[in-house]
N, C-alpha and C positions, 0 to 999 in steps of 0.2 A: 345294770347288772342283773336285775330280775329277769329281763327278757332273754339274756344269754343262757340262763338255766333252762328255760323252756326250749330254746333252740337246740341245746345239747341233748335234752331228753328226747326231743322229736327226731334228732339225727339218728339216735339209737333205735327208736320205735316210732316211725312217722305216722302210724295210724292209731296211736294211743289216744283214745277219746277223752280219757280223764285229763291228760296233759293239755289237749286242745281246749277243753272246758276251763281248766285252770288259767291257761293263757288268755282266753276270752275275758275272763274275770279280771285278770291283770290289766288288760287293755281298757276295760270299763273303768276300773279305779283310776287309771292314768288319763281318762277322758279321751282315749284314742278310739273313737267310735267306729271308724271305717274298718280297721283290722278286727275289731271285736265282731262286727257284723259278718265279716268273712269267716271267722271261726264259728260263730253261731250257725251260719249257713251250712258249714261242713257238718256240724252236729245234727242239724235238722235233716239234712239229706240222708243221714244214716237211719232215720225212722226207727229209733229205739223205743220200744214199748215203755210207756210210763214216763218218758223223758221228753218234755216239750220245751224247747228253747225259744219258741216264737215269742213268748212274753219278754224274754231277755233281749232278743233282737229288736222287738218293738220299742223297748226303752232306748236302745242305741239310736234307732231311727228318730224317735221323739226328740232326743237331745240334739240331733242334727237338723231338726225342724222338717224332716221328711215324713209329714203327717200321713200321706196316702199309704206309704209303705208300713208305717206303724199301725194304721187301721187295718190293713190287710192281714198282718200277723195277728193282731188282737181278735179280729173277726174269726179267724181260723181257730185260735186258742179257745175262744168262748164256745164256738160251735162244737168242738171236739171234747170239751169237758162237760159231758152230760151226766144226768143221773144225780140222785141225792148225795152220793158220796163225794161228788166233785162240785157241789153247789158253791162252796167257798172259793174254789179256784175260778169258777165262772164269775162269781161276784167280784173277785179281785180283778179279773180281766175287764169287767164292765166298768168298774171304778176308774181304771187306767184309761179305758176308751173314753170315758166322760172327760178326763183331763185333756185328751187329744182333741175332742170336740170343742172344749173351751178354748184351747190354743188356736183352733181354726175359726173361732168366733161363731160357733154354732151352739148357743146356750140351750136351745130347746132339746137338741139331741143329747147334750150333756145331762140335762135334768132327767130325761127319759132313762138314760143308762143308770144314773144314780138311784132312781126309783126302783128299777129292776134289781139292782144290786142289793138294796135294802130289803126288798121282798125275799130274795134268796137267803140273805143273812138271817132275817127274822125266822124264816122257815127252818133253816139249818139249826138254829139255836133254841127252838121250841122245847120246852120242858115237858 
């Protein structure tokens, strides 16, 4: 029933990015990762300033065990979130990338990402 609501809303306004984002999240909750990836890709292709859905798409790829794709999205997410104001986002991406490395049986890379994430978090929360 939930999916029909999104279909109806998109029939009226097929380019409504808020509806596409809501539908992508619906797919994620339903563990329908392929259609979620398609929706996140539509959103990513729009290149909306300040809105980066690569982290979300990486999660869907991770759940499908498509680790190379997850890493590609996370690497871009980490690289683009620069500066002190985005240190926590970068740390979040590094911690997730560490999880992907662990799943790929690459513990040294996972530890390196965890270390970088901790350094960023410590710096961000200095008093």
